[in-house]
N, C-alpha and C positions, 0 to 999 in steps of 0.2 A: 022890775025886770023879773021875768020868769027864770028861776034858778034850774039849770040843768044839773044833772049828777055828774060831779067831776071829782076826780081823786084828790086827796089832801095836798099832793105835791104840785097841783096846777098853779101856774103864775099868770097874773093878769097885768097887762100893760096898756096905757092909753096913748093915742097919737092924735094930734090935731090934723084936720084935713086943711091943707094950705091950698092956695090958688094953684101953685105949681104941681099939685097932684091931680088937678082937674081938667077935664075937657072944656071947650069954649062954653058949654052950657052949664058949667059949675058942678058937674058930677064927677066924682072921683073915678079916674081911668082905672079899668079893670086890671091892668098890669101892675099898678101900685099895690095891690093887695099882697102880692107875693113879696114885695119889699117889706110890708108890715109883718107878714108871717116870719120873714127872716129875723126881724128885730125881736119878735116875741119868742122865737125858737132860741135865739141868743140868749135872752133872759132866763128862759127855762133851763138851758144847759149850765149857765152861770150858777143858778140856784143849786146846782148838784156838783159844783167845783169842777165843771167840764168846759171851761172856756178854751178857745183855740190853742193858746200856749200850753195849757195843762193836758190837753189831748195829745199834742205833740210831744210833750215831756214823757207821756206814757208810751210813746213809740207808735202812735196811730195817727191816721187821718180819717175824715169822715166826708162823704159826698152825698148830695141829694140824688137819689136814682128815680124817684117818682114824686109828682106833686099834683095835687087835685084840688080844685076850688069850686064850690057850688054857690053861686051868687044868688042871693035871695031878695035883697032890697038895697037900693043905691045909698052910698054915702055922699054927702055934699059939702061944698066949701063952708068952712067955719064949724063943722060938726066935729064930733070926737069919734075915733074908732076905738072901741075897748076889745082888746084881743086877749083871750084866755088860751093858753097852750098847756098840754100835758102829754106825758108818755102814754100812748095807748098800747104799745108793745115794745119790748126790748130784745127779743130774740125770734128769729135768727137776725133780723134787721130791726133797727130802731124806727118805730112809727110814732110820729108826733101828730096829735089831733088839735084842732083849733076851732074856736067859734069867734065871730066878730059881731059885736053888738053896737047899736047906735042908741046911746042914751037920749039923744034929742027926739028921736021918733018912737022909742021903745020897741024897735024891730031888730030882729036878727038880720045882719047884712050878709053874712057868708058863713059857710062851714068848710073846712079844709083839712087835708092831711098832707104831710110830707113824709117820705121813707128815706132813711139814710143808711148807706152801707159803709162798713168800716174796712180800711186797708192797713197793712203794715206801712211803716215809714217809707219803704221802698216802692210802695204802689201796689204791692201784692194783695189782691182782693181776698178778704177773709170770709169764710162761710157762715160764721156766726159772730156775734158781738163778743169781743174778748173779755175775759174775767176782770182785767184791770178796769175796764169801763163799767161792767156790770156791777162792780163793787160800789159804784157811785150812783147807780140807777135804781129806781124803785122796783121792788119785787113785784111782779104782776102774776 
């Protein structure tokens, strides 16, 4: 696998492609990629002690406000999706970058980003990532 330059805080997860992830031709349905991105993003946030309960305990909520995925090569039934996630930016919004690699074919399957906004517990949108969260995020 060709190694992309990723920061040291990047987290990699692997997910098997099950039949329930695929269309009738055995190709992973494009909408499933966002499910896998969510799982990889959760692992990334957990690695920084920012799981859902911890974010709420700090008095905040987070919401995805933008998601983009560029599909490059399909994943198929029985293959593995290897997803690496990292923080591309933490201010004013949190931007998470991803790449999805298929070890069976040696090809990149997709590259993606999600952008998260932070709110106060009452739902008030914050203009920037609050210090309580920044203290646990990598400095960029």
